[in-house]
C-alpha angles and dihedrals in degrees: 000000000000092000091051090050090050091051093049092046095047095046091048092049098039102041100021091059090053094052092046090049090049092053090054102038103040091050088062101030098081094055101030107036097146092044090051091051089055091047090048093051091050093046094049094047092046091049090054101040102032101037119012101040097043090049091050093048092049087068127085092258115119118260092226092054092048093049088049090055090048092051092046090051093051092048091047093053090044090055090046088051092051092047092051093046092048092048094048093043091050091053092045091051092057093044098045100044116181092353091067095085093052092047091049092049096051100032106050094124092046090048093058091046089052100045102035101067091044094070091030089061092059091046091052092049091049092048092045092052094050092044092047091051089054091048089053091054091049092050091047092052091050093050091048090052096046132343094224092049088051092056092048091048093050091051091047091051091049091052093046095049095054098076097049093040086059087059092046092053092051090054094045091046089061092043099046099033095224136070092229095054092048091049093049093049096048091043090054089051088050092056088065084077088071090049090052089049093053094044090046091052092057102029105026096129093051096044098044093085091054097050095091090056091050089053093050092047090053092048092052090060093049093048092049094049093048096047101033103034113019106034094047087058088057094050096100132133102258138162123264093262095051092045091051089051091052092051092045093053091045090053090044090058091050093046093048094054092041091052095048092045090051092051091048093052091046091068 
C-alpha cells in the first residue's frame, strides 16, 4: 500500500508539475518570448541558490565536498557545451563551404542564439533528472514516515516544481523547436521522480547520505544554463523601458520560486 501511494505521489508531483507548467508557460511563450527567457533565468537561479543549495548545506555533508561537486558540475556542463558547439560547428563547416566565413562574420548574434540553447537543453534535462530523483527519495521518505505527510510533501513538491519547469520548457522549446517535443522531454525527466520514489522505498537508508550531492549536482546544471545560455541572450543593447522589463521579469522568476519554496517549507 505504501509503495502504491509513493508511486501515485511521485508521478503526480513529477509529471503533473510539468503539465501545469506547460499550461502556464506555453500560453505566454508565443507573445512574450524574451520575457519568458528572463523569467526562466530568474527561476532557475532561484531554484539553485534559494532551494537546492541551502537544502544540501543543511545536511551533515562537508561544505568543501559540496562546493567541489558544484565546481565539478559547472566544469562538466562547460565541457559538454564545448563538445556540442564543436560538433555542430564541424558539421556546419562541411555543409557551408566557402560561405561559412561570411555567415560567421555577419551572424555572430544569431549563432549564439542558435548554439546556446542546444547544449543548455541537455544540461536542463540532466539537472531535472537528478533533481527529480532526489524529489522522489524525499517523497518516499515522507510516505514511509506518515501517509498524510507523504501527501502533503507530494503536493508541496508539485507546487515548487512548477516555476522552474516553466524555465525548463522555455529552454527546451528553443532547443527542440516545438512545444510537443519540449513537453515530452521534460515529462520524461519528471518520471524519474517515480524512479527515485521506488529506489528510495527499498534503499532509503543507504541513499540518504548521498542526497545532498544529488541536490548540488542538479543546482550546478541550473546555474550553468541560466548564466551561460539564457542571460547572454538577454545581453542586448535595449532602451530603458525594455531593460526595465527584462529586470522585472528576472526578479519575477526569482520571487516566484522563493515564494513557492517558502510556502513548501512552511508546511
